[in-house]
VEXDO-666016 format. One record per residue (C-alpha): x, y, z; residue number from 1; chain. Coordinates in Angstrom, 2 decimals. Layout:
! residues N
        c1        c2        c3   num   cadena
         X         Y         Z   NUM        A
...
//
This chain:
! residues 311
        c1        c2        c3   num   cadena
    184.72    160.23    134.73     1        A
    188.11    158.56    134.68     2        A
    188.12    154.82    135.25     3        A
    190.33    153.31    137.92     4        A
    191.64    149.79    138.41     5        A
    190.50    150.00    142.01     6        A
    186.77    150.10    141.38     7        A
    184.40    151.30    144.06     8        A
    182.80    147.86    144.28     9        A
    186.24    146.29    144.76    10        A
    187.19    148.32    147.78    11        A
    183.66    148.20    149.17    12        A
    184.21    144.45    149.24    13        A
    187.56    145.08    150.86    14        A
    185.94    147.13    153.62    15        A
    183.37    144.45    154.28    16        A
    185.98    141.70    154.61    17        A
    188.49    143.49    156.88    18        A
    192.24    142.86    156.93    19        A
    192.57    139.62    154.98    20        A
    190.94    141.06    151.90    21        A
    192.90    144.24    152.47    22        A
    196.07    142.18    152.14    23        A
    194.69    140.51    149.02    24        A
    193.91    143.95    147.60    25        A
    197.51    144.98    148.05    26        A
    198.63    141.81    146.27    27        A
    196.34    142.74    143.38    28        A
    197.81    146.24    143.33    29        A
    201.31    144.78    143.16    30        A
    200.23    142.41    140.36    31        A
    198.72    145.31    138.41    32        A
    201.93    147.33    138.84    33        A
    204.09    144.41    137.69    34        A
    201.76    143.67    134.79    35        A
    201.93    147.32    133.76    36        A
    205.72    147.22    133.77    37        A
    205.70    144.02    131.70    38        A
    203.33    145.53    129.16    39        A
    205.44    148.68    128.91    40        A
    208.73    146.85    128.52    41        A
    207.57    144.00    126.27    42        A
    208.93    144.23    122.71    43        A
    206.41    145.36    120.15    44        A
    204.71    142.58    118.21    45        A
    204.04    144.84    115.24    46        A
    206.43    146.61    112.90    47        A
    209.78    148.04    113.99    48        A
    209.28    151.40    115.77    49        A
    209.93    154.52    113.72    50        A
    212.90    156.47    115.12    51        A
    212.32    157.41    118.75    52        A
    208.67    156.83    119.55    53        A
    207.04    158.71    122.41    54        A
    206.30    156.83    125.63    55        A
    204.58    157.60    128.92    56        A
    204.97    155.86    132.27    57        A
    202.42    156.56    135.02    58        A
    202.54    154.96    138.44    59        A
    200.52    155.69    141.59    60        A
    202.37    155.12    144.87    61        A
    200.56    155.79    148.15    62        A
    198.08    158.03    146.35    63        A
    200.84    160.02    144.62    64        A
    200.80    159.99    140.83    65        A
    204.15    160.00    139.02    66        A
    204.23    160.48    135.24    67        A
    207.34    160.32    133.07    68        A
    206.91    161.49    129.47    69        A
    209.82    160.54    127.23    70        A
    210.99    159.40    123.79    71        A
    212.40    155.89    123.24    72        A
    215.54    155.74    121.10    73        A
    216.37    152.21    119.93    74        A
    219.79    150.57    120.37    75        A
    219.74    148.92    116.87    76        A
    222.86    146.87    117.55    77        A
    224.97    149.77    118.78    78        A
    227.07    148.68    121.74    79        A
    228.49    152.13    122.55    80        A
    225.30    153.88    123.66    81        A
    227.02    155.63    126.55    82        A
    230.36    157.12    125.64    83        A
    229.52    156.86    121.94    84        A
    225.95    157.74    120.97    85        A
    225.74    159.89    124.12    86        A
    229.18    161.41    124.79    87        A
    230.94    161.42    128.13    88        A
    230.60    164.81    129.77    89        A
    227.37    165.55    127.88    90        A
    224.28    166.88    129.69    91        A
    221.61    164.61    128.23    92        A
    217.86    164.32    128.62    93        A
    217.28    160.55    129.09    94        A
    215.32    159.92    125.91    95        A
    215.29    161.84    122.63    96        A
    213.52    164.64    120.77    97        A
    211.73    166.80    123.38    98        A
    213.11    166.79    126.91    99        A
    211.96    163.97    129.16   100        A
    209.66    165.26    131.91   101        A
    208.66    164.07    135.38   102        A
    205.35    165.21    136.85   103        A
    204.13    164.58    140.44   104        A
    200.88    165.67    142.09   105        A
    202.04    165.46    145.72   106        A
    205.40    166.16    147.39   107        A
    207.95    163.36    147.03   108        A
    211.59    162.74    147.86   109        A
    214.06    161.58    145.22   110        A
    217.11    159.96    146.81   111        A
    216.27    161.97    149.91   112        A
    215.79    165.31    148.10   113        A
    212.40    167.04    148.35   114        A
    210.47    167.63    145.11   115        A
    207.34    169.78    145.25   116        A
    204.27    168.99    143.11   117        A
    204.79    170.06    139.53   118        A
    206.34    169.16    136.18   119        A
    210.09    169.16    135.57   120        A
    212.46    168.26    132.76   121        A
    214.94    165.47    133.54   122        A
    218.65    165.56    132.68   123        A
    221.76    163.53    133.38   124        A
    225.42    164.44    133.09   125        A
    227.32    161.33    131.96   126        A
    230.80    160.62    133.30   127        A
    233.17    157.81    132.36   128        A
    233.93    155.56    135.32   129        A
    232.26    157.93    137.78   130        A
    228.74    158.47    139.15   131        A
    226.42    160.33    136.81   132        A
    224.65    163.53    137.80   133        A
    220.81    163.38    137.92   134        A
    219.07    166.77    137.58   135        A
    215.57    168.22    137.55   136        A
    214.96    171.55    135.82   137        A
    212.04    174.00    135.91   138        A
    212.16    174.52    132.13   139        A
    210.11    171.80    130.41   140        A
    209.61    173.07    126.84   141        A
    213.10    172.16    125.69   142        A
    214.44    170.11    122.79   143        A
    217.12    167.55    123.54   144        A
    219.89    169.65    121.97   145        A
    218.75    172.97    123.47   146        A
    221.30    174.84    125.63   147        A
    220.87    173.49    129.15   148        A
    219.34    176.22    131.42   149        A
    221.65    175.71    134.40   150        A
    220.04    178.65    136.24   151        A
    216.72    176.73    136.45   152        A
    218.03    173.61    138.23   153        A
    215.69    172.41    141.00   154        A
    217.93    169.69    142.37   155        A
    220.98    167.65    141.41   156        A
    222.55    164.55    142.93   157        A
    224.82    161.68    141.95   158        A
    223.51    158.31    140.77   159        A
    225.43    155.13    140.05   160        A
    224.99    153.56    136.58   161        A
    224.46    149.81    136.80   162        A
    224.41    146.88    134.39   163        A
    221.50    144.51    133.75   164        A
    219.53    142.81    130.99   165        A
    219.49    144.40    127.54   166        A
    216.72    146.98    126.94   167        A
    216.42    147.57    123.20   168        A
    214.28    150.73    123.39   169        A
    215.03    153.20    126.18   170        A
    212.50    152.85    128.95   171        A
    211.45    154.40    132.25   172        A
    209.67    152.06    134.66   173        A
    208.98    151.12    138.27   174        A
    209.91    147.52    139.00   175        A
    208.83    147.25    142.66   176        A
    206.45    149.07    145.02   177        A
    206.06    149.26    148.80   178        A
    203.36    151.10    150.72   179        A
    205.21    154.43    150.35   180        A
    208.23    153.91    148.10   181        A
    209.20    152.80    144.61   182        A
    212.47    152.73    142.65   183        A
    212.18    154.68    139.38   184        A
    214.51    153.32    136.72   185        A
    215.85    154.62    133.36   186        A
    217.15    151.70    131.28   187        A
    218.77    151.61    127.82   188        A
    220.86    148.81    126.43   189        A
    222.42    146.96    129.38   190        A
    222.78    150.14    131.45   191        A
    220.26    151.47    133.95   192        A
    220.10    154.23    136.55   193        A
    217.74    154.06    139.51   194        A
    216.42    156.76    141.85   195        A
    214.47    156.07    145.03   196        A
    211.02    157.67    145.20   197        A
    209.57    158.23    148.66   198        A
    206.03    159.59    148.92   199        A
    204.66    161.84    151.64   200        A
    202.87    160.19    154.52   201        A
    199.16    160.93    154.76   202        A
    198.43    162.93    157.91   203        A
    195.45    161.76    159.95   204        A
    195.48    164.86    162.09   205        A
    193.28    165.87    164.99   206        A
    190.78    168.66    164.27   207        A
    189.37    171.42    166.52   208        A
    186.37    170.30    168.60   209        A
    183.87    172.66    166.96   210        A
    184.97    171.58    163.48   211        A
    184.69    167.88    164.40   212        A
    181.20    168.44    165.80   213        A
    180.03    170.07    162.56   214        A
    180.81    166.90    160.57   215        A
    179.16    164.31    162.80   216        A
    176.15    162.57    161.30   217        A
    174.84    159.53    159.44   218        A
    174.59    159.86    155.66   219        A
    172.47    157.37    153.72   220        A
    173.44    157.23    150.03   221        A
    171.27    155.66    147.33   222        A
    173.18    156.13    144.08   223        A
    175.09    154.27    141.37   224        A
    178.64    152.96    141.46   225        A
    180.62    155.37    139.23   226        A
    182.91    152.57    138.00   227        A
    180.33    149.90    137.17   228        A
    177.01    151.77    136.93   229        A
    175.43    149.31    139.38   230        A
    173.35    150.38    142.39   231        A
    175.12    151.53    145.52   232        A
    173.27    151.85    148.81   233        A
    175.37    152.56    151.87   234        A
    175.18    154.54    155.09   235        A
    178.35    156.31    156.14   236        A
    178.46    157.31    159.79   237        A
    180.84    160.12    160.76   238        A
    182.02    160.10    164.38   239        A
    184.55    161.74    166.69   240        A
    187.28    159.70    168.32   241        A
    190.39    160.96    170.16   242        A
    190.26    164.30    168.42   243        A
    189.99    162.78    164.95   244        A
    187.16    162.10    162.53   245        A
    186.41    158.42    162.06   246        A
    183.50    156.62    160.51   247        A
    181.80    153.45    159.48   248        A
    181.09    152.36    155.93   249        A
    178.04    150.27    156.60   250        A
    179.41    148.20    159.46   251        A
    183.12    148.51    158.66   252        A
    185.35    151.03    160.47   253        A
    187.15    153.64    158.36   254        A
    189.43    156.62    158.96   255        A
    188.48    159.97    157.45   256        A
    191.69    161.67    156.32   257        A
    191.48    165.44    155.68   258        A
    191.79    166.20    151.95   259        A
    190.49    169.78    151.85   260        A
    187.87    171.99    153.49   261        A
    185.16    169.65    154.86   262        A
    186.42    166.87    152.54   263        A
    187.93    163.54    153.55   264        A
    189.60    160.58    151.88   265        A
    188.61    157.09    152.98   266        A
    191.40    155.56    155.03   267        A
    191.95    152.02    156.29   268        A
    193.45    151.29    159.69   269        A
    195.31    148.37    161.19   270        A
    196.02    148.19    164.91   271        A
    194.64    151.72    165.29   272        A
    197.16    153.20    162.83   273        A
    196.48    154.51    159.33   274        A
    197.45    151.79    156.87   275        A
    196.24    152.83    153.41   276        A
    194.19    155.55    151.73   277        A
    191.75    155.22    148.82   278        A
    192.95    158.12    146.73   279        A
    190.12    158.07    144.16   280        A
    187.20    158.65    146.52   281        A
    186.29    161.36    149.02   282        A
    183.30    162.31    151.13   283        A
    182.51    166.01    151.37   284        A
    180.40    167.14    154.35   285        A
    177.98    169.98    153.61   286        A
    177.90    172.36    156.58   287        A
    175.58    175.30    157.28   288        A
    175.83    177.43    160.42   289        A
    178.19    174.96    162.04   290        A
    175.95    171.93    161.50   291        A
    176.06    169.25    158.83   292        A
    173.08    169.21    156.47   293        A
    174.26    166.53    154.08   294        A
    177.21    164.99    152.27   295        A
    178.52    164.20    148.80   296        A
    180.43    161.14    147.64   297        A
    183.04    162.07    145.04   298        A
    185.09    159.87    142.68   299        A
    188.12    161.39    140.95   300        A
    186.85    164.82    141.97   301        A
    183.30    164.44    140.63   302        A
    180.20    164.06    142.82   303        A
    178.22    160.88    142.18   304        A
    175.94    160.72    145.21   305        A
    174.35    163.01    147.80   306        A
    172.69    162.35    151.14   307        A
    170.95    164.33    153.86   308        A
    172.30    164.35    157.37   309        A
    170.66    161.97    159.83   310        A
    172.05    163.46    163.02   311        A
//
């Protein structure tokens, strides 16, 4: 079972302490994101990298996982990276060796353009003194000098190259995060290009009355925390409210956000509106003949606790 920085015990504490700890949790999430960027971009303390080493950048934003897989060519004192090492007019995958890829597990928008879940190769057309062209392509098993499959382009838009601090080894990173957005940046030498990532809003939709009624119940779990192995005893009450499914984790109110048939993610509300969603954990209601008979708690898709219904 995959570990997560947001352990079950951590957000159980968050639930118990209401909004102030929720704010602190978000600060921690921001710190973890910043720390991750620092660790990725820090110069190696060991030997000089060999050629263009492979790198991976993964960032979760609003429950959406973005992964960039790329190679990291090194500047090595060359001051003509763009226009010299990479020629003007060239269609270039921002990295080296195999094509750089971007993978997302939920719909996103890049600079306002919709990208469906999937894996894409990333390309840029470099222009001297003009905006560059950023492109995603359906073909992913491509080498950097392969003929560019223009008939497989998913989207293309202009981006403005900018100047900043020197980045010795090419890097992809996220340098800031909001509740739903993050700027994704490619940076090599003093030049960087940034695209805005906007994630899809979680929908806390109303459900039909008969479906809502089939989920209602109180589910007492006596299991172990999947992230720490320690004991976990909690009763989750599932209720109807204004056409939606809500609940209580112990004594703390939660939203139950549809994540699949009879399965819900744990949501947090503020002022009656959905504020955040715990992406790692779901509760699945077990229904027979239109009535709940029990429930499962699941972490990263794997069940770790079951309970009977106490209707």
